[in-house]
C-alpha positions in Angstrom: 2.3 19.2 -37.6 4.4 16.2 -36.5 4.3 14.7 -40.0 5.4 18.0 -41.5 8.2 18.5 -39.1 9.2 14.9 -39.4 9.4 15.2 -43.2 11.6 18.3 -42.9 13.9 16.6 -40.4 14.2 13.5 -42.6 15.1 15.7 -45.6 17.8 17.5 -43.6 19.3 14.2 -42.5 19.3 13.0 -46.1 21.5 15.9 -47.1 24.2 14.8 -44.7 27.1 12.6 -45.9 26.1 9.0 -46.4 28.2 7.6 -43.5 26.9 10.3 -41.2 23.3 9.3 -42.2 24.0 5.7 -41.3 25.4 6.5 -37.9 22.4 8.7 -37.0 20.1 5.9 -38.1 22.0 3.5 -35.8 21.8 6.0 -33.0 18.0 6.3 -33.6 17.7 2.5 -33.1 19.4 2.9 -29.7 17.0 5.5 -28.4 17.0 9.2 -27.6 20.6 9.1 -26.3 23.7 6.9 -26.5 26.9 6.8 -24.4 30.2 7.4 -26.2 31.4 4.0 -25.0 28.7 2.2 -27.0 29.6 4.1 -30.1 33.2 3.3 -29.6 32.2 -0.4 -29.6 30.5 0.0 -33.0 33.5 1.9 -34.3 36.0 -0.7 -33.2 33.9 -3.6 -34.4 32.1 -2.2 -37.4 34.5 -0.2 -39.6 31.7 1.2 -41.7 31.0 3.6 -38.9 34.2 5.6 -39.0 35.3 8.1 -41.6 37.0 11.5 -41.7 34.7 14.5 -42.1 37.3 17.1 -42.9 37.2 20.8 -42.0 33.9 20.8 -40.0 34.8 17.8 -37.8 36.2 18.3 -34.4 38.9 15.9 -33.2 37.8 13.6 -30.3 39.9 11.4 -28.2 38.3 8.3 -26.8 39.8 5.8 -24.3 40.5 3.4 -27.2 41.7 5.6 -30.1 42.0 9.0 -31.7 39.8 9.6 -34.7 37.2 11.8 -36.2 33.7 10.8 -35.2 31.0 11.2 -37.7 28.6 12.3 -35.1 30.5 15.6 -34.5 29.2 16.7 -37.9 25.6 16.1 -36.7 26.3 18.1 -33.6 27.6 21.0 -35.7 24.4 20.8 -37.8 22.2 21.0 -34.6 20.7 17.5 -35.0 22.5 16.1 -31.9 23.7 17.5 -28.6 26.8 16.4 -26.7 26.3 16.3 -22.9 29.2 14.7 -21.1 29.8 11.3 -22.6 26.3 11.1 -24.2 25.1 12.0 -27.6 21.5 13.1 -27.4 19.0 13.9 -30.2 18.2 17.6 -30.1 14.5 16.8 -30.3 12.4 13.6 -30.3 11.1 14.3 -33.7 14.6 14.2 -35.1 15.1 10.7 -33.7 11.7 9.6 -35.2 12.7 11.1 -38.5 16.0 9.3 -38.5 14.3 6.0 -37.6 11.7 6.5 -40.3 14.5 6.5 -42.9 15.3 2.8 -42.1 13.1 0.6 -44.3 10.6 -1.2 -42.2 11.7 -4.7 -43.4 15.3 -3.9 -42.3 14.6 -2.5 -38.8 14.3 -5.8 -37.0 17.5 -7.1 -38.5 19.3 -3.9 -37.6 18.1 -4.2 -33.9 19.2 -7.8 -33.9 22.7 -7.0 -35.1 23.0 -4.1 -32.6 21.9 -6.3 -29.7 24.3 -9.2 -30.5 27.2 -6.8 -31.2 26.9 -5.4 -27.7 26.2 -8.7 -26.1 29.1 -10.6 -27.7 31.6 -7.9 -27.2 31.0 -6.9 -23.5 32.3 -8.4 -20.3 29.8 -9.9 -17.9 29.9 -6.9 -15.6 29.3 -4.6 -18.6 26.4 -6.8 -19.8 24.7 -6.2 -16.4 25.1 -2.5 -16.9 23.7 -2.7 -20.5 21.2 -5.4 -19.8 18.1 -3.3 -20.6 19.6 -1.9 -23.8 20.7 -5.4 -25.0 17.3 -7.0 -24.2 15.4 -4.1 -25.8 17.4 -4.4 -29.0 17.1 -8.1 -29.3 13.4 -8.1 -28.5 12.8 -5.5 -31.2 14.6 -7.8 -33.6 13.0 -10.9 -32.2 11.1 -11.8 -35.4 14.5 -12.2 -37.1 15.7 -14.7 -34.5 14.6 -18.2 -35.6 17.1 -20.6 -34.1 15.7 -22.4 -31.0 19.0 -22.1 -29.2 19.1 -18.3 -29.7 15.4 -17.9 -28.8 15.9 -19.8 -25.6 19.0 -17.7 -24.7 16.9 -14.6 -25.3 14.2 -15.9 -23.1 16.8 -16.3 -20.3 18.1 -12.8 -21.0 14.6 -11.4 -20.6 14.2 -13.3 -17.4 17.4 -11.6 -16.1 16.3 -8.2 -17.3 12.8 -8.6 -15.8 14.2 -9.5 -12.4 16.5 -6.5 -12.6 13.6 -4.3 -13.4 11.6 -5.8 -10.5 14.5 -4.9 -8.2 14.2 -1.3 -9.3 10.4 -1.3 -8.8 9.7 -0.6 -12.5 7.0 -3.2 -12.8 5.6 -2.2 -16.2 9.1 -2.6 -17.8 9.6 -5.8 -15.9 6.3 -7.2 -17.3 7.4 -6.4 -20.8 10.6 -8.4 -20.4 8.8 -11.4 -18.9 6.2 -11.3 -21.6 8.9 -11.1 -24.3 10.7 -14.0 -22.7 7.5 -16.1 -22.8 7.1 -15.2 -26.4 10.6 -16.6 -27.2 9.9 -20.0 -25.8 9.4 -22.9 -28.2 6.1 -24.9 -28.5 7.1 -27.7 -26.1 8.8 -25.4 -23.6 7.0 -26.8 -20.5 8.6 -30.1 -21.2 12.0 -29.0 -22.6 12.6 -25.9 -20.5 10.4 -26.4 -17.5 12.3 -24.3 -14.9 12.6 -21.4 -17.3 8.9 -21.6 -18.3 7.8 -21.8 -14.6 9.9 -18.9 -13.6 8.9 -16.6 -16.4 5.2 -17.3 -16.0 5.2 -17.0 -12.2 7.2 -13.7 -12.2 5.0 -12.3 -15.1 1.9 -12.9 -12.9 3.6 -11.3 -9.9 4.5 -8.1 -11.7 1.1 -7.9 -13.4 -0.4 -8.1 -10.0 1.7 -5.0 -9.1 0.5 -3.3 -12.3 -3.2 -4.1 -11.4 -3.7 -6.3 -14.4 -5.7 -8.9 -12.5 -7.3 -10.6 -15.5 -3.8 -11.4 -16.8 -2.9 -12.8 -13.3 -5.9 -15.1 -13.6 -4.9 -16.3 -17.1 -1.3 -17.0 -16.1 -2.4 -18.7 -12.9 -4.5 -21.2 -14.9 -1.5 -21.9 -17.2 0.9 -22.4 -14.3 -1.5 -24.6 -12.3 -2.0 -26.8 -15.4 1.7 -27.3 -16.0 3.5 -27.1 -12.6 4.7 -30.5 -11.5 4.7 -30.0 -7.7 2.8 -28.2 -5.0 6.0 -26.2 -4.1 6.3 -25.1 -7.8 2.7 -23.8 -7.6 3.1 -21.8 -4.4 4.5 -18.5 -5.9 1.5 -18.3 -8.3 -0.9 -19.2 -5.4 0.7 -16.4 -3.4 0.2 -13.9 -6.3 -3.4 -15.1 -6.8 -4.3 -14.6 -3.2 -3.0 -11.1 -3.2 -4.8 -10.4 -6.4 -8.1 -11.6 -5.0 -7.7 -9.6 -1.9 -7.1 -6.4 -3.9 -10.3 -7.0 -5.8 -12.5 -7.4 -2.6 -12.7 -11.1 -3.2 -11.3 -11.8 0.3 -13.7 -14.7 0.9 -12.3 -16.6 -2.1 -8.7 -15.7 -1.1 -9.2 -17.3 2.4 -10.9 -20.4 1.0 -8.2 -21.0 -1.6 -5.5 -20.3 1.0 -6.9 -22.9 3.4 -7.3 -25.4 0.6 -3.6 -25.0 -0.4 -2.5 -25.4 3.2 -4.6 -28.6 3.5 -2.6 -29.9 0.5 0.5 -29.3 2.7 -1.0 -31.7 5.2 -2.1 -29.1 7.8 -5.1 -30.1 9.8 -7.8 -27.5 10.5 -9.9 -28.2 13.6 -13.4 -26.7 13.9 -12.8 -22.9 13.8 -15.0 -22.5 16.9 -13.1 -25.1 18.8 -11.8 -23.6 22.1 -8.6 -25.6 21.7 -7.6 -23.3 18.8 -7.6 -20.3 21.1 -5.8 -22.2 23.8 -3.1 -23.4 21.4 -2.5 -19.8 20.3 -2.2 -18.5 23.8 0.1 -21.4 24.8 2.4 -20.7 21.8 2.3 -17.0 22.7 3.3 -17.7 26.3 6.4 -19.6 25.1 7.5 -16.7 23.0 6.6 -14.2 25.7 8.8 -15.9 28.2 11.9 -15.9 26.0 14.6 -13.3 26.6 15.7 -11.2 23.7 19.0 -13.2 23.4 17.0 -16.5 23.5 14.7 -15.4 20.8 17.5 -14.1 18.6 19.3 -17.5 19.0 16.5 -19.3 17.1 18.1 -20.7 14.0 17.2 -19.7 10.4 14.6 -21.8 8.7 16.2 -24.0 6.1 13.3 -26.2 5.0 12.1 -24.6 1.7 8.8 -26.3 1.8 8.0 -25.0 5.3 9.1 -21.5 4.3 6.8 -21.7 1.3 4.0 -22.8 3.6 4.7 -19.8 5.8 4.1 -17.4 2.9 0.6 -18.9 2.3 -0.1 -19.0 6.0 0.5 -15.3 6.7 -1.3 -14.0 3.6 -4.3 -16.2 4.4 -4.2 -15.2 8.0 -4.3 -11.5 7.1 -7.4 -11.8 5.0 -9.2 -13.7 7.8 -9.2 -10.4 9.7 -11.9 -9.3 7.2 -13.8 -12.5 6.9 -13.7 -15.8 8.9 -12.0 -14.3 11.9 -12.5 -17.6 13.7 -9.6 -19.0 11.6 -7.1 -16.4 12.8 -6.0 -18.4 16.0 -5.5 -21.6 13.9 -3.5 -20.0 11.2 -1.3 -17.9 13.5 -0.7 -20.9 15.8 0.6 -22.9 12.8 2.9 -20.1 11.6 4.3 -19.5 15.1 4.8 -23.2 15.8 6.6 -23.6 12.4 8.9 -20.8 13.5 9.6 -22.4 16.9 10.1 -25.9 15.4 11.9 -25.2 12.1 13.4 -21.7 12.6 12.8 -18.1 11.7 12.2 -16.7 8.2 11.0 -13.4 6.9 7.3 -14.4 7.2 7.9 -15.1 10.9 8.1 -11.3 11.4 4.6 -11.0 9.8 3.2 -13.9 12.0 4.4 -12.1 15.1 3.0 -8.8 14.0 -0.4 -10.3 13.2 -0.4 -12.1 16.5 0.2 -8.8 18.2 -2.9 -7.3 16.4 -5.0 -10.4 17.2 -4.1 -10.2 20.9 -5.0 -6.6 21.0 -8.3 -6.8 19.1 -9.7 -10.2 20.0 -8.3 -10.8 23.4 -7.7 -7.3 24.7 -4.3 -8.5 25.9 -2.3 -5.3 25.6 0.9 -6.6 27.3 1.0 -9.7 25.2 0.3 -7.6 22.1 3.2 -5.3 22.9 5.6 -8.2 23.5 4.8 -9.8 20.2 5.1 -6.4 18.5 8.6 -5.9 20.0 9.7 -9.4 18.9 8.4 -8.7 15.4 10.5 -5.5 15.2 13.6 -7.3 16.6 13.3 -10.0 14.0 12.6 -7.6 11.2 15.8 -5.8 12.0 17.9 -9.0 12.4 16.7 -10.5 9.1 16.7 -7.1 7.3 13.4 -8.3 5.9 12.5 -5.1 4.0 10.0 -6.9 1.8 7.9 -7.5 4.9 7.9 -4.0 6.2 4.5 -3.1 4.7 2.8 -6.1 6.3 4.5 -5.7 9.7 4.1 -1.9 10.0 0.4 -1.9 9.2 -0.3 -4.4 12.0 1.9 -2.7 14.6 1.6 1.0 13.8 -2.1 0.5 13.0 -2.4 -1.4 16.2 -0.6 -1.5 19.6 2.1 1.1 18.8 -0.6 3.7 17.9 -2.6 2.7 21.1 0.4 3.1 23.5 1.7 6.3 21.8 0.2 9.3 20.1 -1.1 8.2 16.7 0.9 11.1 15.1 4.0 9.0 15.9 2.6 6.2 13.6 2.3 8.5 10.6 5.9 8.4 9.3 6.2 4.6 9.8 3.0 4.0 8.0 4.2 6.1 5.0 7.4 4.1 5.1 5.3 1.0 5.0 3.6 2.4 1.9 6.8 3.3 0.2 8.5 -0.1 0.9 5.4 -2.0 -0.2 5.3 -0.1 -3.5 9.1 -0.7 -4.0 9.0 -4.4 -3.2 5.8 -5.1 -5.1 3.5 -5.6 -2.1 1.0 -3.2 -3.6 -2.0 -4.3 -1.7 -0.4 -3.9 1.7 1.2 -0.6 0.6 -2.2 0.9 0.3 -3.5 -0.7 3.5 -0.7 1.3 5.2 -2.0 4.4 3.4 -5.5 3.8 4.8 -4.1 3.4 8.3 -2.2 6.6 7.8 -5.3 8.5 6.7 -7.3 7.1 9.6 -4.7 8.2 12.2 -4.5 11.6 10.5 -8.2 12.0 11.0 -8.3 10.7 14.5 -5.3 12.7 15.7 -6.5 16.0 14.4 -4.3 16.6 11.3 -5.5 19.5 9.2 -8.6 18.4 7.3 -7.9 20.5 4.2 -4.4 18.9 3.8 -5.9 15.5 4.6 -8.6 16.0 1.9 -5.8 16.6 -0.7 -3.9 13.5 0.5 -7.1 11.4 0.3 -7.6 12.5 -3.3 -4.0 11.8 -4.2 -3.9 8.3 -2.7 -7.4 7.3 -4.0 -6.2 8.3 -7.5 -3.2 6.0 -7.0 -5.5 3.2 -5.7 -7.5 3.6 -8.9 -4.4 3.5 -11.0 -3.3 0.2 -9.4 -6.9 -1.1 -9.3 -6.8 -1.6 -5.6 -10.6 -1.8 -5.2 -10.5 -3.0 -1.5 -8.4 -0.1 -0.3 -10.3 2.4 -2.5 -13.6 1.3 -1.0 -12.2 1.4 2.6 -10.9 5.0 2.1 -14.4 6.1 1.2 -15.4 6.3 4.8 -12.7 8.7 5.7 -13.2 10.7 2.5 -16.9 11.4 3.2 -16.3 12.1 6.8 -13.7 14.7 6.0 -15.8 16.1 3.1 -18.7 16.8 5.4 -16.5 18.4 8.1 -14.9 20.7 5.6 -17.8 21.5 3.3 -21.1 21.0 5.1 -23.4 23.9 4.1 -25.9 23.6 6.9 -28.5 21.7 4.8 -28.7 18.0 5.5 -29.8 17.4 1.8 -26.6 19.0 0.4 -24.0 16.8 -1.1 -21.8 17.1 1.9 -24.7 16.5 4.3 -25.9 13.3 2.8 -24.1 10.6 4.5 -27.1 8.4 5.0 -26.7 6.9 1.6 -23.7 5.1 3.0 -26.2 2.8 4.8 -27.0 1.3 1.4 -23.3 0.5 0.9 -23.1 -0.8 4.4 -25.8 -3.4 3.6 -24.1 -4.3 0.3 -20.8 -4.9 2.1 -22.5 -7.0 4.7 -24.0 -9.1 2.0 -20.5 -9.4 0.4 -19.1 -10.5 3.8 -17.1 -7.4 4.3 -17.7 -7.2 8.0 -14.8 -4.8 8.8 -15.9 -2.3 6.1 -19.5 -2.4 7.5 -18.3 -1.7 11.0 -16.0 1.1 10.0 -18.7 2.7 8.0 -21.0 2.7 11.1 -18.1 4.1 13.3 -17.4 7.0 10.9 -21.0 7.8 10.3 -21.5 7.8 14.1 -18.5 10.1 14.8 -19.4 12.7 12.1 -23.1 12.8 13.0 -22.2 13.2 16.7 -20.0 16.2 15.9 -22.8 17.8 13.9 -25.3 17.2 16.7 -27.3 14.5 15.0 -27.4 12.3 18.1 -30.3 10.0 17.1 -28.5 9.0 13.9 -25.2 8.7 15.7 -26.8 6.4 18.4 -28.3 4.3 15.7 -25.0 3.8 14.0 -23.1 2.8 17.1 -25.9 0.4 18.0 -25.8 -1.2 14.5 -22.0 -1.7 14.9 -22.5 -3.5 18.3 -25.3 -5.6 16.9 -23.2 -6.7 13.9 -20.2 -7.6 16.2 -22.5 -9.5 18.5 -24.2 -11.3 15.6 -20.9 -12.3 14.0 -18.8 -12.7 17.2 -16.1 -10.5 15.6 -14.2 -7.5 16.6 -13.8 -4.5 14.2 -10.9 -2.6 15.9 -10.5 1.1 16.8 -12.5 0.4 19.9 -11.1 3.4 21.7 -12.5 5.8 19.1 -15.8 4.1 18.8 -16.3 3.7 22.6 -15.4 7.4 23.2 -18.0 8.7 20.8 -20.5 6.1 21.9 -20.2 7.4 25.5 -20.7 11.0 24.3 -23.7 10.0 22.2 -25.3 8.1 25.1 -25.0 11.2 27.4 -26.4 13.4 24.7 -29.4 11.1 24.2 -29.9 11.0 28.0 -30.7 14.7 27.9 -33.4 14.0 25.3 -35.3 10.9 26.4 -35.2 7.8 28.6 -32.5 9.2 30.8 -32.0 6.1 33.0 -31.5 3.8 29.9 -29.0 6.1 28.3 -27.1 6.9 31.5 -26.8 3.2 32.1 -25.4 2.6 28.6 -23.0 5.5 29.0 -21.8 4.0 32.3 -21.1 0.7 30.6 -19.3 2.3 27.8 -17.4 4.5 30.2 -16.1 1.5 32.1 -14.9 0.0 28.8 -13.2 3.3 27.9 -11.5 3.5 31.4 -10.1 0.0 30.8 -8.7 0.9 27.4 -7.2 4.1 28.8 -4.9 2.1 31.1 -2.7 1.4 28.1 -2.5 4.8 26.4 -3.0 7.7 28.8 -1.9 10.2 26.2 -4.7 9.2 23.9 -7.5 8.7 26.5 -6.9 11.0 29.4 -8.9 13.9 27.9 -11.5 11.6 26.5 -12.2 10.0 29.9 -12.4 13.4 31.5 -14.8 14.8 28.9 -17.1 11.8 29.2 -16.9 12.2 33.0 -17.8 15.9 32.8 -20.8 15.1 30.6 -22.0 12.5 33.0 -21.6 14.9 36.0 -23.8 17.3 34.1 -26.5 14.8 33.5 -26.4 13.8 37.1 -26.8 17.4 38.2 -23.4 17.8 39.7 -22.7 21.2 38.1 -19.7 22.2 40.0 -17.9 18.9 39.3 -18.9 19.1 35.7 -17.5 22.7 35.4 -14.2 21.7 36.9 -13.9 18.5 34.8 -14.7 20.3 31.5 -11.7 22.5 32.2 -9.6 19.5 33.0 -10.6 17.7 29.8 -9.8 20.8 27.7 -6.4 21.2 29.3 -5.6 17.5 28.8 -6.7 17.6 25.2 -4.4 20.6 24.6 -1.5 19.0 26.5 -1.9 15.7 24.6 -2.0 17.4 21.2 -5.7 16.6 20.3 -7.0 20.1 19.3 -9.8 18.5 17.3 -11.2 16.9 20.5 -10.2 20.0 22.4 -12.7 21.8 20.1 -15.4 19.2 21.0 -14.7 19.6 24.7 -15.0 23.4 24.4 -18.2 23.1 22.6 -19.6 20.8 25.2 -18.5 23.2 27.9 -20.2 26.0 26.0 -23.4 23.9 25.9 -23.2 23.3 29.6 -22.8 27.0 30.5 -25.5 28.0 28.1 -27.9 25.6 29.7 -27.1 27.0 33.0 -27.5 30.7 31.9 -23.8 31.4 32.5 -22.2 33.9 30.1 -19.0 31.8 30.1 -20.5 30.0 27.2 -19.3 32.8 24.9 -15.7 32.1 25.7 -16.0 28.3 25.2 -18.0 28.6 22.0 -15.4 31.1 20.7 -12.5 28.8 21.5 -14.3 25.9 19.9 -14.8 28.0 16.8 -11.1 28.8 16.6 -10.1 25.2 17.1 -12.5 23.8 14.5 -11.2 26.4 12.1 -7.6 25.4 12.9 -8.6 21.8 12.3 -9.9 22.8 8.8 -13.5 21.8 9.8 -15.0 24.8 8.0 -18.4 23.0 7.6 -18.5 22.5 11.4 -17.5 26.2 11.9 -20.6 27.2 9.9 -22.7 24.7 11.8 -21.5 26.2 15.1 -22.6 29.6 14.0 -26.1 28.4 13.0 -26.7 26.0 15.9 -25.4 28.0 18.9 -25.9 31.6 20.3 -22.2 32.3 19.6 
């Protein structure tokens, strides 16, 4: 059909006056539309483009002259449309037909002439506006450009166009310009045009990382490392390589390469288990902690380019050590913070402070220190207007201390902003880590599960598109938890019911040194199985998480969530067997939960009350249990956790049912309504089948 229509359109164009045909062909070279000002340039510089049509032509007045434009005839014939200052082909097939009328061996030369005509007759400001058009024309005519001088100039033009496309977050387009620029370089370009070659290759690798083309990143990395003359020249490609490895779940390799590069800078790495490493971090933290805001803001800007380059490697390596080799976190963060204090602040200082905040929270349980480092990170981010760092900073802060001290719902918008800024500035990996934190907090804070399921599908598709394997695998835990809560049919062997197969993946991830993934898998398995009353499996999951943390001396994070459900699971187990053992474990976990609750009452008040009510029940203190269940339900409602309000109502229903009190009907009914509001339709069905409601 396309060929038939194309032939008809080509025949119609051939019936037009000769000069009109030539102008339409020229317009076809430029694209689907062309601004009148570009055509005016051709008219003023190329006299063959103007002629008088006669009766059917309409008189047009341009800013340069009064004359009949041949394109008016094509407008009258319905081949073109005039919208504002643009001439637009009425249909794509008309453009293709017009272009097909140009002999193939003449097309390149025509594009070349068009490109140079615009380039040589435009002001510098105008060239910037027309940069993509000029580069596209010259690239399409590149085979006709043979002089080394002109090929080098075109390589520089492509570098300029590629950087502009990067600034607009059009990374596929940017990659095409950098690749074209590399193709324009002469054979000995690494010797003759070293800076140009280095810049084109380094930026090409960076945008291909953004596009998820990791094999190309590897190929370009090898080329750059073989030709770059200094360590500082190699740093941009190393930075891109580390991010590429992290996105492919090759975090161990990313950390090892990062540490190797830092050692080339002359940084000394003591034994990672050396107590001095922790002491040094805490001393450095104390210096920053004591500073007033004005003192902190008075720290000068970092001017040593080598130190600034080292900072970029330090913070990217430090981030990946959260997933493997956590023992290196204090060493790397101390180096970054000390460089900041000694040589001045840079954009990466914001990231170092944010990561320090997360480390103090997770590893040292230092909430106040974590909050202070977080505040300093935000102050500096604002001062430096370091938008390229927002994705990194926000995921550590709004996935950490800010979400602990405030309701997680308040972290949702900032995390989405982190995603958007990361995508815009080419920090694709951390953009999707913000997404995963967003999805986690949506689940934990009780956002509607049906809506959340759609969001999970949307973002996982984008992760696949950008080949972000690590984030895709991480989001699987949330996806399957939500899927079971929404779709569980009541049969443990159904698709939604089978979560046990995750154990296989947990073991795989452990073998691949993905400690954090393994722990989160255990946590989410435990939470979902507790909600569905599978207490033995939930207890097994929480125990495996604790065993893994103990064996590796690492912290997984989200301790508040895990500890809350662990408490509830221990109490549920105490009702089944070995009461003293499980009550003791529940008491230990309850003490830990009470400590966490000091720093975020809005998130933990109802949780502590519910655990206390459950413990009162097990201890036989029925009146205290009854009152405390009601307090927990009211607190959950007041604090905006209707998902956990549903759980509290269900536990209260269980309590009254065990005590032959008809109040259970009210509590089970309220639990049903709240689970339904949450979108947990699978749990609603489970409630029908497992209770007398």
